[in-house]
C-alpha positions, 0 to 999 in steps of 0.5 A: 469505483473511485467513491468520490475519490481521485484516484493516481495510477501506478502500474508496478513498482517501477512507476510507484517509485517515480510517483513517490519521488515526483512529490506529488501529494499522496492522501493513500497508496494502496500498494501490491506486494505482488508485482514482476519487477519491483516486487511491493517491499523493495516500494515501499523499502523506497517510502522508507529511504525517501522517508515518504509518510503516506499511510499504506494497504499492502494487497497480498495473495499469500497468506501465514508468511512470516518474512512477509511479516517480520520485514513488513514490521521492519518497516513499521507495517503491522498486520492490520495493514494489510488485505488478502485478496482476493479484496472484498470491496466492502472492506477495501472502502472500510480501510481507507475512509479507516486510514483516511480518518474519516467516518465509515 
């Protein structure tokens, strides 16, 4: 479901960091927190080091893990930046539009 969006797929945290470092123009990052190797949190930390300002929607299956929330808050994210699995595609599309400043 692309709904008119161009999608760049990064199959893991290492690839996501490569995309960030490439300088490619990205309007929005949809980022899973749990990935093999380099985690979503690691990607967000590298994003901060790179001073990248791309908006992010964080996807996680972890409910109520306060340490995750504290780590995200240190990086400037709030609970409103998180969508929980299983992902409701209608909600995801609404959040994407909101982050991109589009009418919903």
